[in-house]
C-alpha positions as CSV (number, residue, x, y, z in Angstrom):
1,M,64.6,-15.0,-34.9
2,N,66.4,-17.4,-34.2
3,W,65.3,-20.7,-35.4
4,S,67.0,-24.3,-34.2
5,V,66.0,-27.9,-33.5
6,A,66.2,-29.6,-30.6
7,L,65.4,-33.1,-29.0
8,D,62.5,-33.6,-26.2
9,P,62.5,-37.4,-25.7
10,L,59.5,-38.9,-24.2
11,L,61.3,-41.7,-22.4
12,S,64.3,-40.8,-20.8
13,W,67.7,-41.6,-22.7
14,P,68.3,-45.5,-21.2
15,L,65.2,-46.5,-21.7
16,L,65.2,-45.2,-25.6
17,A,68.7,-47.2,-26.2
18,A,67.1,-50.3,-24.7
19,I,64.3,-49.8,-26.6
20,L,65.4,-48.5,-29.9
21,A,69.0,-50.8,-29.9
22,P,67.2,-54.6,-30.5
23,L,65.1,-52.8,-33.0
24,A,68.4,-51.4,-35.1
25,L,69.8,-55.0,-34.8
26,I,67.0,-56.3,-36.3
27,A,66.6,-53.8,-39.3
28,G,70.3,-54.2,-39.6
29,A,70.2,-58.1,-40.0
30,G,67.5,-57.6,-42.5
31,L,69.4,-55.1,-44.5
32,W,72.4,-57.8,-43.8
33,F,70.8,-60.3,-45.5
34,R,68.7,-58.8,-48.2
35,Q,65.5,-60.0,-46.6
36,R,62.4,-58.1,-48.5
37,G,60.8,-55.3,-47.3
38,A,64.0,-54.4,-45.3
39,Y,64.0,-50.8,-46.1
40,L,60.3,-50.2,-45.2
41,R,61.4,-52.0,-41.9
42,L,63.7,-49.6,-41.7
43,A,61.9,-46.5,-42.4
44,A,59.1,-47.8,-40.1
45,L,61.9,-47.9,-37.3
46,A,63.2,-44.5,-38.2
47,A,59.6,-43.3,-37.8
48,F,58.8,-44.9,-34.7
49,A,62.7,-43.7,-32.9
50,L,61.8,-39.7,-34.0
51,A,58.0,-40.4,-32.3
52,L,60.3,-41.2,-29.6
53,L,62.1,-38.5,-29.8
54,N,60.2,-36.1,-30.6
55,P,62.2,-33.5,-32.2
56,V,61.4,-29.9,-31.5
57,L,61.5,-26.6,-33.5
58,L,63.0,-23.8,-31.3
59,D,62.0,-20.2,-32.1
60,E,64.2,-18.4,-30.1
61,E,64.3,-14.6,-29.4
62,R,67.4,-12.7,-28.1
63,E,68.7,-9.0,-27.3
64,A,72.4,-8.3,-28.4
65,L,74.2,-7.2,-25.5
66,K,76.5,-4.1,-26.0
67,S,80.0,-4.1,-25.8
68,V,81.5,-1.9,-23.0
69,V,84.2,1.0,-24.0
70,A,86.1,1.9,-20.7
71,V,87.1,5.4,-20.9
72,V,89.7,6.1,-18.3
73,V,90.4,10.4,-17.7
74,D,93.5,11.5,-16.1
75,R,92.6,14.0,-13.4
76,S,96.0,14.4,-11.8
77,Q,97.8,17.4,-10.8
78,S,100.3,17.3,-13.6
79,Q,96.5,17.8,-16.0
80,D,96.6,21.6,-14.7
81,I,99.5,22.1,-16.4
82,G,99.2,24.6,-19.3
83,D,96.2,24.0,-21.8
84,R,96.0,19.9,-20.7
85,K,92.6,20.2,-18.5
86,A,90.9,22.0,-21.4
87,Q,92.4,19.3,-24.0
88,T,91.0,16.6,-21.5
89,D,87.9,18.0,-21.3
90,A,87.4,18.4,-25.1
91,A,88.8,14.9,-26.3
92,L,86.3,13.5,-23.5
93,A,83.3,15.2,-24.8
94,G,84.2,14.5,-28.4
95,L,84.9,10.8,-27.6
96,K,81.5,10.3,-25.7
97,E,79.7,11.7,-28.7
98,R,81.4,9.6,-31.5
99,I,81.1,6.5,-29.2
100,A,77.4,7.5,-29.3
101,R,76.6,7.3,-32.7
102,F,77.0,3.1,-32.5
103,K,74.4,1.4,-30.6
104,Q,76.4,-1.2,-29.4
105,F,78.6,0.7,-27.7
106,D,78.3,0.7,-24.0
107,V,80.8,3.5,-22.4
108,R,82.2,3.8,-19.0
109,V,83.9,7.1,-18.0
110,V,86.4,6.8,-14.7
111,E,88.4,9.9,-13.6
112,A,91.6,8.7,-11.5
113,G,93.5,10.8,-9.8
114,K,91.1,13.8,-8.9
115,S,90.3,12.8,-5.6
116,G,91.4,10.3,-2.6
117,A,93.8,10.2,0.4
118,A,96.9,11.4,-0.5
119,E,98.8,7.7,-0.3
120,E,96.4,7.4,-3.7
121,R,97.2,10.6,-5.6
122,T,101.4,10.3,-5.4
123,E,101.6,8.4,-8.7
124,T,99.3,8.8,-11.7
125,R,97.4,5.1,-11.7
126,L,95.1,4.6,-14.8
127,F,95.8,0.6,-15.4
128,S,94.1,0.2,-11.5
129,A,91.1,2.8,-12.5
130,L,91.3,0.8,-15.8
131,N,90.7,-2.3,-14.0
132,G,88.0,-1.1,-11.4
133,A,86.3,-0.2,-13.9
134,L,86.0,-3.6,-16.1
135,R,85.8,-5.8,-13.0
136,D,82.6,-6.9,-13.2
137,V,82.5,-7.4,-17.7
138,P,83.0,-10.6,-19.1
139,P,86.4,-10.5,-21.3
140,S,83.9,-11.2,-24.3
141,R,81.7,-8.0,-23.8
142,V,85.4,-5.9,-23.5
143,A,85.3,-3.7,-26.8
144,G,88.4,-1.9,-25.5
145,A,89.9,1.1,-23.4
146,V,90.8,4.8,-24.2
147,M,93.4,6.5,-21.7
148,I,93.2,10.4,-21.9
149,T,96.1,11.3,-19.9
150,D,99.3,13.4,-20.9
151,G,101.5,9.8,-20.5
152,E,102.9,10.3,-17.4
153,V,101.6,6.8,-16.3
154,H,103.2,5.1,-13.2
155,D,101.0,1.5,-13.3
156,V,102.0,0.4,-16.6
157,P,102.0,-3.3,-16.1
158,A,105.3,-4.9,-16.6
159,G,104.1,-7.6,-18.9
160,R,101.4,-8.0,-20.7
161,S,98.1,-5.9,-19.7
162,E,95.1,-8.2,-18.6
163,L,93.3,-6.2,-20.9
164,N,92.2,-8.8,-23.6
165,A,91.0,-5.6,-26.1
166,P,92.8,-2.7,-28.0
167,L,94.2,-0.4,-25.7
168,H,94.1,3.5,-27.1
169,A,95.8,6.1,-25.6
170,L,95.3,9.9,-26.4
171,I,97.7,12.2,-25.1
172,T,97.5,15.5,-24.0
173,G,100.0,18.4,-23.7
174,Q,102.2,20.2,-26.7
175,E,105.2,18.1,-28.7
176,G,108.6,19.5,-27.8
177,E,107.9,20.5,-24.1
178,K,110.9,22.1,-22.0
179,D,111.0,21.6,-18.3
180,R,113.6,21.5,-15.5
181,R,113.8,20.2,-12.3
182,V,115.3,19.5,-9.3
183,R,115.6,16.6,-7.0
184,F,117.4,15.0,-4.1
185,D,119.8,12.2,-4.7
186,K,121.1,11.8,-0.9
187,A,119.2,13.4,2.0
188,P,119.6,11.8,5.5
189,R,116.5,11.2,7.8
190,F,118.0,12.7,11.1
191,G,120.3,15.3,11.7
192,L,122.5,16.5,14.7
193,V,120.9,20.1,15.8
194,G,124.0,22.7,15.4
195,K,126.0,20.4,13.5
196,P,126.9,19.6,9.6
197,L,124.3,17.4,7.4
198,D,126.2,16.7,4.3
199,M,123.3,15.8,1.6
200,T,123.4,15.6,-2.4
201,Y,121.0,17.2,-5.0
202,R,120.8,17.1,-9.0
203,V,119.2,19.6,-11.5
204,I,118.0,17.7,-14.5
205,A,116.6,19.3,-17.6
206,T,114.6,17.5,-20.5
207,D,116.1,18.9,-23.7
208,G,119.5,17.6,-22.5
209,Q,120.6,21.6,-21.7
210,T,123.8,21.7,-19.9
211,G,125.4,24.5,-17.7
212,P,125.4,26.3,-14.5
213,V,122.1,27.3,-12.4
214,E,121.7,28.8,-9.5
215,V,120.2,26.8,-6.3
216,R,118.6,28.8,-3.3
217,V,119.0,26.4,-0.3
218,S,116.2,27.3,2.6
219,V,115.9,25.8,5.8
220,N,112.8,25.9,7.9
221,G,112.1,28.8,5.4
222,Q,114.5,31.0,5.9
223,Q,116.9,30.8,2.8
224,V,120.2,30.2,4.1
225,A,122.9,30.0,0.9
226,V,122.3,30.3,-3.0
227,E,124.7,27.3,-4.5
228,R,126.0,26.9,-8.2
229,A,125.1,23.7,-9.9
230,F,125.7,22.3,-13.1
231,I,123.1,20.5,-14.3
232,G,122.8,16.7,-14.9
233,Q,125.8,16.4,-12.4
234,E,125.2,15.5,-8.5
235,M,125.9,18.2,-6.7
236,P,127.1,18.0,-3.1
237,L,125.3,20.3,-0.2
238,Q,126.0,21.1,3.5
239,V,123.3,22.5,5.6
240,T,123.1,23.0,9.5
241,I,119.8,21.9,11.6
242,P,118.8,24.5,13.3
243,T,116.0,23.0,15.6
244,A,114.9,19.4,17.2
245,G,112.1,18.3,15.5
246,R,110.9,18.2,11.7
247,N,113.3,20.3,9.6
248,I,112.4,21.2,6.1
249,V,115.0,22.2,3.7
250,E,114.4,23.4,0.3
251,L,115.9,23.4,-3.0
252,A,114.6,25.9,-5.6
253,I,115.9,26.9,-8.7
254,P,114.1,29.6,-11.2
255,K,112.0,29.1,-14.1
256,E,113.1,29.1,-17.4
257,D,112.3,30.9,-20.5
258,G,109.3,28.4,-22.3
259,E,109.8,26.2,-19.2
260,L,106.8,23.8,-18.5
261,T,106.2,24.7,-15.3
262,D,107.8,25.3,-11.9
263,V,105.8,23.4,-9.6
264,N,108.7,20.8,-9.7
265,N,111.5,23.4,-9.6
266,R,111.3,23.0,-6.0
267,T,111.7,20.0,-3.9
268,I,112.2,19.6,0.0
269,A,114.1,16.7,2.1
270,L,112.4,16.4,5.6
271,V,115.1,16.0,8.6
272,D,114.5,15.3,12.0
273,G,116.8,17.7,14.3
274,I,118.3,14.9,17.2
275,R,119.9,17.4,19.8
276,E,122.9,15.9,21.4
277,N,122.6,15.6,25.2
278,L,122.3,18.8,27.2
279,R,124.7,19.6,29.6
280,V,123.5,20.8,33.0
281,L,125.1,22.2,35.8
282,L,123.6,21.3,39.0
283,V,125.3,23.1,42.2
284,S,123.6,22.4,45.2
285,G,124.5,24.2,48.6
286,E,122.7,24.4,51.8
287,P,121.8,20.4,52.4
288,H,118.3,19.8,52.4
289,A,115.5,17.4,52.8
290,G,115.5,17.8,48.6
291,E,118.8,17.5,47.9
292,R,118.5,15.1,45.7
293,T,115.7,15.6,44.1
294,W,116.7,18.0,40.9
295,R,119.8,15.7,40.7
296,N,117.7,12.5,40.4
297,L,115.5,13.7,37.9
298,L,118.2,15.0,36.1
299,K,119.9,11.8,35.7
300,S,116.9,9.7,34.8
301,D,116.8,11.7,31.5
302,A,118.5,10.0,28.8
303,S,119.1,13.9,26.7
304,V,121.1,15.3,30.1
305,D,124.6,15.3,31.0
306,L,124.5,16.9,34.1
307,V,127.6,17.9,36.3
308,H,126.7,18.2,40.0
309,F,128.2,19.7,42.7
310,T,127.5,20.1,46.5
311,I,129.1,22.6,48.1
312,L,129.5,20.6,51.8
313,R,132.2,22.3,53.0
314,P,132.5,26.3,52.5
315,P,136.3,28.0,52.6
316,E,135.5,29.8,56.1
317,K,135.3,26.3,57.8
318,Q,138.3,25.7,59.8
319,D,138.6,22.6,62.2
320,G,142.2,22.0,61.8
321,T,141.7,18.8,59.8
322,P,144.8,18.3,57.4
323,I,143.4,18.8,53.9
324,N,145.7,15.7,52.5
325,E,142.5,13.8,54.9
326,L,140.2,14.9,53.6
327,S,137.7,13.0,51.1
328,L,135.9,15.8,49.4
329,I,137.0,16.9,45.9
330,A,137.6,20.8,45.4
331,F,135.5,22.6,43.4
332,P,136.8,23.5,39.8
333,V,135.5,27.1,40.0
334,R,137.7,28.4,37.0
335,E,137.0,25.7,35.0
336,L,133.3,25.5,35.3
337,F,132.9,29.3,35.1
338,V,135.3,30.6,33.4
339,E,136.9,27.7,31.0
340,K,133.7,25.8,30.1
341,I,130.9,28.3,31.2
342,N,129.9,28.3,27.4
343,E,129.3,24.2,27.1
344,F,126.3,24.4,29.6
345,D,122.8,24.7,28.5
346,L,121.8,25.2,31.7
347,I,123.2,25.9,35.4
348,I,120.9,25.5,38.6
349,F,121.7,26.8,42.1
350,D,119.8,24.6,44.5
351,R,119.6,26.5,47.4
352,Y,123.1,27.9,47.2
353,Q,124.0,30.8,49.0
354,H,127.4,33.1,48.6
355,R,130.1,31.8,51.1
356,D,133.1,33.3,48.7
357,V,133.3,29.3,46.8
358,L,132.6,31.5,44.2
359,P,134.6,34.9,43.5
360,T,132.3,37.8,43.3
361,L,133.9,38.5,39.8
362,Y,132.5,35.2,38.6
363,Y,129.0,35.9,38.9
364,D,129.6,38.7,36.0
365,Y,130.7,35.8,33.8
366,I,127.3,33.9,35.1
367,T,124.8,37.3,33.6
368,E,126.9,37.3,30.5
369,Y,126.0,34.0,30.1
370,V,122.9,34.2,30.5
371,E,122.3,37.6,28.0
372,K,123.9,35.5,25.5
373,G,121.7,33.0,25.4
374,G,122.5,30.4,28.5
375,A,119.8,29.5,30.7
376,L,119.7,30.0,34.6
377,L,117.4,28.1,37.6
378,I,117.4,29.4,41.1
379,A,115.8,26.9,43.2
380,A,115.5,29.2,46.6
381,G,115.2,28.5,50.0
382,P,115.3,30.4,53.1
383,E,119.4,31.3,52.1
384,Y,117.5,33.6,48.9
385,G,116.1,36.1,51.7
386,G,119.2,36.5,53.7
387,Q,122.6,38.4,53.9
388,A,124.5,35.6,52.1
389,S,121.5,35.8,49.3
390,I,123.0,35.7,45.8
391,A,120.5,38.6,44.9
392,R,123.3,40.1,46.9
393,T,125.9,39.8,44.1
394,P,126.7,41.1,40.7
395,L,124.1,38.0,39.7
396,M,121.2,40.5,40.6
397,G,121.3,41.7,37.1
398,A,119.9,38.2,35.6
399,L,117.6,37.5,38.6
400,P,114.0,38.2,37.8
401,G,113.0,39.2,41.5
402,M,114.5,40.3,44.3
403,P,114.3,38.9,47.8
404,T,112.3,41.1,50.7
405,G,113.6,38.7,53.2
406,E,110.2,36.9,54.6
407,V,110.2,33.4,54.6
408,I,106.2,32.4,54.9
409,D,106.1,29.0,56.5
410,K,102.7,28.3,55.6
411,S,100.9,25.3,54.6
412,F,99.6,26.0,50.8
413,Y,98.3,24.0,47.8
414,P,100.7,25.2,44.5
415,R,97.9,26.9,42.1
416,L,98.5,27.9,38.6
417,T,98.1,31.5,38.0
418,D,95.7,32.7,34.7
419,L,98.8,33.4,33.2
420,G,100.3,29.5,34.1
421,Q,96.8,27.9,32.7
422,R,97.8,29.2,29.3
423,H,101.7,28.6,29.9
424,P,103.3,25.6,27.9
425,V,105.8,25.1,31.1
426,T,102.5,24.6,33.8
427,R,99.5,24.0,31.3
428,G,97.7,21.1,31.8
429,L,99.3,19.9,34.7
430,E,98.1,16.7,35.7
431,G,95.6,17.5,39.0
432,S,95.9,21.2,38.2
433,E,92.0,21.2,36.8
434,L,90.7,20.5,40.3
435,N,90.4,23.2,43.3
436,P,92.1,22.8,45.4
437,P,94.3,21.2,42.8
438,R,94.5,17.1,43.0
439,W,98.2,17.2,45.0
440,G,100.0,17.3,47.9
441,R,100.6,20.4,49.6
442,W,103.9,22.6,50.4
443,F,104.7,24.1,53.8
444,R,107.3,27.6,52.5
445,T,107.4,30.3,50.3
446,I,110.0,32.4,49.9
447,G,109.1,36.2,49.3
448,I,110.1,38.9,46.3
449,D,109.7,41.9,45.4
450,R,108.1,43.6,41.5
451,P,108.3,40.4,40.1
452,E,109.9,40.4,36.1
453,G,108.7,38.3,33.6
454,E,105.8,35.9,34.0
455,V,104.2,34.3,37.2
456,V,103.0,30.9,36.2
457,M,102.5,29.7,40.0
458,K,101.6,31.1,43.1
459,G,102.2,30.3,46.6
460,A,100.7,30.6,49.9
461,D,98.8,34.0,50.2
462,D,98.8,34.2,46.4
463,R,102.5,35.0,46.2
464,P,105.0,34.3,43.2
465,L,106.1,30.8,43.1
466,L,107.2,30.0,40.1
467,V,108.9,33.0,37.7
468,L,109.9,32.4,34.2
469,D,111.6,35.8,32.6
470,R,113.9,36.6,29.4
471,K,117.2,38.1,29.6
472,G,119.1,39.2,26.8
473,E,119.1,36.3,24.7
474,G,119.2,33.8,27.9
475,R,116.3,33.0,30.1
476,V,115.9,32.5,34.4
477,G,113.9,30.6,35.9
478,M,113.3,31.4,40.0
479,L,111.2,28.5,41.8
480,L,110.6,30.5,45.7
481,S,110.2,27.1,47.7
482,D,112.8,24.1,48.5
483,Q,109.4,22.0,49.2
484,G,109.2,20.5,46.0
485,W,110.6,17.0,47.4
486,L,107.4,16.7,49.3
487,W,105.7,15.5,46.2
488,A,108.6,13.4,45.1
489,R,108.2,11.4,48.4
490,G,104.2,11.2,48.0
491,F,103.5,13.3,50.7
492,E,99.4,13.5,50.8
493,G,99.2,11.5,47.5
494,G,102.3,13.4,46.0
495,G,101.8,15.7,42.9
496,P,103.1,15.9,39.0
497,Y,107.3,17.2,40.3
498,V,108.4,15.0,37.3
499,Q,106.2,16.4,34.3
500,L,107.1,20.1,36.0
501,Y,110.6,20.4,36.9
502,R,111.2,19.0,33.5
503,R,109.7,21.4,31.4
504,I,110.7,24.3,33.4
505,A,114.5,22.8,32.6
506,H,113.7,21.9,28.9
507,W,112.1,25.7,28.6
508,L,114.9,27.2,29.9
509,M,117.5,25.2,27.4
510,K,114.7,26.6,24.4
511,E,112.6,23.6,24.0
512,P,110.6,24.4,20.9
513,E,107.9,22.5,21.7
514,L,108.0,24.7,25.2
515,E,107.9,28.2,23.7
516,E,104.9,30.6,24.6
517,E,104.4,31.7,20.8
518,R,104.3,28.8,18.4
519,L,102.9,28.2,15.4
520,T,102.8,24.5,13.9
521,T,101.3,23.3,11.1
522,E,101.4,19.2,9.9
523,G,99.6,17.7,7.0
524,R,97.5,14.4,7.6
525,G,96.1,13.2,4.4
526,M,94.9,15.6,2.1
527,T,93.8,17.5,5.7
528,L,96.0,20.6,6.9
529,E,96.3,20.6,10.3
530,V,97.4,24.0,11.8
531,R,97.7,24.7,15.8
532,R,98.7,28.1,17.4
533,Q,100.3,27.8,20.9
534,T,99.8,31.7,22.1
535,M,99.5,33.5,25.6
536,S,97.0,35.6,23.8
537,E,92.9,35.2,24.5
538,D,92.9,35.0,20.3
539,P,95.5,34.9,17.6
540,G,92.6,35.6,14.6
541,S,93.0,33.6,11.7
542,A,96.0,32.0,9.8
543,R,96.9,32.5,6.6
544,I,97.5,29.9,4.3
545,I,99.4,29.7,0.7
546,T,98.9,27.1,-1.3
547,P,101.9,25.1,-3.6
548,S,100.2,26.7,-6.5
549,G,100.0,30.2,-4.9
550,K,96.5,30.5,-4.0
551,A,95.8,32.3,-0.7
552,L,93.6,30.7,2.1
553,T,92.1,31.7,5.1
554,I,91.3,29.5,8.1
555,K,89.4,30.7,11.7
556,L,92.0,29.1,14.7
557,Q,89.4,27.7,17.2
558,K,90.6,27.4,21.0
559,S,90.6,23.9,21.8
560,E,92.5,24.2,25.4
561,P,93.6,27.7,27.1
562,G,96.8,29.0,25.4
563,I,95.8,26.3,22.2
564,F,94.2,27.3,19.2
565,S,93.9,24.9,16.4
566,G,91.9,24.7,12.9
567,S,92.2,22.6,9.5
568,V,91.3,23.1,6.2
569,E,90.7,20.1,3.6
570,V,93.5,20.7,0.6
571,S,93.5,19.8,-2.7
572,E,97.6,20.0,-3.7
573,I,100.0,17.9,-2.8
574,G,103.3,19.9,-2.0
575,L,104.5,22.5,0.3
576,Y,102.1,24.8,2.2
577,Q,103.3,28.3,3.9
578,V,101.2,29.3,6.9
579,A,101.1,32.3,9.1
580,S,100.1,33.6,12.4
581,G,100.4,36.8,13.1
582,D,104.2,37.1,13.3
583,L,105.0,33.6,12.9
584,T,105.4,31.1,10.1
585,A,105.7,27.6,9.7
586,L,105.6,25.0,6.2
587,A,104.2,22.1,5.9
588,H,103.9,19.0,3.5
589,V,101.1,18.1,2.6
590,G,101.1,14.4,0.8
591,P,104.2,12.7,0.0
592,V,107.2,14.4,-0.3
593,N,108.7,14.4,-4.0
594,A,105.8,12.2,-5.1
595,P,106.5,10.6,-8.7
596,E,103.5,13.0,-9.5
597,F,105.5,15.8,-9.6
598,G,109.0,14.1,-11.2
599,D,108.4,14.2,-14.7
600,V,105.7,16.6,-15.8
601,V,106.4,16.9,-19.8
602,S,103.9,14.5,-21.4
603,T,105.1,11.9,-23.5
604,E,103.8,8.9,-26.1
605,N,106.6,6.6,-24.9
606,I,105.4,5.3,-21.5
607,L,101.8,4.1,-23.2
608,K,102.9,2.2,-26.2
609,P,104.5,-0.7,-25.2
610,A,101.2,-1.4,-23.7
611,A,98.9,0.0,-26.1
612,E,100.7,-2.2,-29.2
613,A,100.8,-5.3,-27.0
614,T,96.9,-5.3,-27.5
615,G,96.4,-4.0,-30.9
616,G,95.8,-0.3,-29.8
617,S,97.8,2.9,-30.5
618,V,99.3,5.9,-28.6
619,R,98.4,9.2,-30.6
620,R,98.7,13.0,-29.7
621,V,95.1,15.4,-29.7
622,A,96.7,18.7,-29.6
623,A,95.9,20.8,-32.6
624,G,97.4,24.0,-31.5
625,T,97.2,26.1,-28.3
626,G,94.1,26.2,-26.1
627,G,91.5,23.2,-25.7
628,D,91.5,22.3,-29.7
629,V,91.6,18.6,-30.1
630,T,92.2,16.5,-33.2
631,L,90.3,12.9,-32.4
632,P,90.1,9.8,-34.2
633,S,87.1,8.3,-35.5
634,I,85.3,5.2,-33.9
635,V,85.0,2.1,-36.1
636,P,83.4,-0.7,-34.8
637,I,85.9,-3.8,-35.6
638,R,85.3,-7.8,-35.5
639,D,87.7,-9.8,-33.0
640,Q,91.1,-10.4,-34.2
641,A,90.7,-7.5,-37.2
642,E,92.9,-4.5,-36.8
643,A,92.4,-2.0,-34.3
644,A,93.8,1.3,-35.6
645,G,94.6,3.3,-38.6
646,R,96.1,6.4,-39.3
647,D,92.8,8.6,-38.4
648,W,91.1,6.2,-36.8
649,I,90.7,3.6,-33.5
650,G,88.7,0.4,-33.6
651,L,86.6,-0.9,-31.0
652,R,85.4,-4.5,-30.9
653,T,82.2,-5.9,-30.7
654,T,80.4,-8.5,-29.1
655,N,78.2,-11.7,-30.3
656,D,76.7,-11.8,-26.6
657,S,73.4,-11.8,-26.4
658,V,70.1,-12.4,-23.6
659,L,67.9,-14.9,-24.3
660,K,64.2,-13.0,-23.6
661,A,62.0,-15.9,-25.0
662,V,61.3,-19.4,-26.9
663,S,58.6,-20.7,-28.8
664,R,58.7,-24.8,-29.3
665,V,57.0,-26.1,-32.4
666,P,57.0,-30.0,-31.9
667,L,58.2,-31.8,-35.6
668,F,56.7,-35.1,-35.1
669,G,53.7,-34.8,-32.7
670,G,50.1,-34.7,-33.3
671,F,47.7,-36.6,-36.1
672,L,50.9,-35.7,-38.4
673,G,53.2,-37.4,-36.5
674,L,51.0,-40.5,-35.8
675,G,49.9,-40.3,-39.8
676,L,53.9,-40.9,-40.5
677,L,54.2,-43.5,-38.0
678,L,51.0,-45.8,-39.2
679,L,51.7,-45.1,-43.2
680,A,55.2,-46.4,-41.9
681,M,54.1,-49.5,-40.3
682,G,51.5,-50.2,-42.7
683,S,54.1,-50.0,-46.0
684,M,56.0,-52.7,-43.8
685,W,53.3,-55.0,-43.2
686,Y,52.1,-54.8,-46.9
687,R,55.1,-55.7,-48.3
688,E,56.1,-58.7,-46.0
689,G,52.4,-59.8,-46.9
690,R,53.1,-60.0,-50.5
């Protein structure tokens, strides 16, 4: 019960002042001039004033409010190291039990770093979680906060914390932990394919250790070198970027005896490989309507350096014109096909026929160039089936099909074969999904016999139209029609010649995105996505190895012809290894080299300044190995009192309460008030009448 006195005037305050002020002046004047009955007059005035002011005795029924205690539990991945998780669980259970003994405390438990997007899990952000837990609590009701963590917190306020109550930290982990880690100091984001890339790295030890250590260097999962590094020193590293697109450069050091964990003994750098301009040699033979189609397409590609020659005057042509009057450039045969042939990524023969421009021996050089990794494309016309066909030269060993001598002049719609619907060169060509396809017709097909490799497009009478083949380490393509220019000119609506021609050229030059068998994987948030490009009907499941070594399996589902995909939600940040069939791939989920895995040694030093600024404390809870913990006692304290001792921590209590009900008892009302007022007035009149 809370008793108090309040005034409930019968009239408004201005009206009371207008009535009582003149009477007070009269009473005061009587006292000043010592008139008879002045004191009784003053008493009567006081009784009259009390009657108007109406004093009331209040009895308030209040319910005391509880002070709020925020318990922030660190559930980040570094808490999974060693016995920290067991210590955390034991500390949380013990702390809740101790606080529950005091009815004046309300406990709010919030876990940080347990779930959420990858961006939210890169750091241990306990103060953000603390502010969220107390956002709706008035400062006067905050009893304090307790953090259960390994001490590696990344959002400690630079100045004074917003918390106006004691902050205590219970540190998991063992004192004197030892750990080593490796990190990149300088890692460029981009590098030229096939060229050395300069990087630097550093090996760090927490116990002041020095000396050499072996560092394994891997690129895209393949070990390329073993470096000798000195702990604490910045070390140079040079790697060669093997492919265009995303490349993963990984450094790894062996785990030392007694080391806390090897989770940070690996580090990666993501390097986007950029190919230097591809060099293409285009040799046009017989002039025809589509002669410039290939040239215009390749010249429009900023990633291609094109060298183009057109054979306008074969050596056997004799018309009496003096050589010095010809404005033609001599074809540099030896320079192109002997001295610099290996500098070209692709050679295209566009309706070319053997007319002694190239010595027969040079066709052997071209065949050797293909077998050693080069690329050759034959854009065939009627001359391919004639007596001067390049198929009748030593180049035949590199060709995927020999001519039958037939030239089928017949209109047809180029169509994809069953194989072509899955092949990355022709898969999903715009307009191919309809029957007939939504593009213009062609009118000529060159016949070949027993084609090798993969027939991905068919022409008139279902004859091969586009054949792709591998020869040794190189690749050969053969387009058995010279009618592609009809699409370029928009005949009957045209067709996707740019898409088709560019894919053919880039497949021949081994563009990774156009490989028939390819496995790619990528992390999006905390989801690992797997994509398998294959010519088979069912590639089976994909096998995944997590950063901690756990094995997962996901079923790949067909998303389109030749494409199978799958995804899985993961909980760990780090490097994942994915395998499907004979193919392997790497993917990093979450931010690269996140601070969460930088320094994993438990420490009291990070939180100590913030805790001591609030009067709180930082102490370890580990009582040995396993999940045994030693917890301090809980002591309720008043505001401004000391909040920590050797074996106890204090939590502030509040004086805030909620008003439930009020009882009112008038002190100058009813017959009592009337009697007192009449007594005062009568006494005044009696005294003045004598």
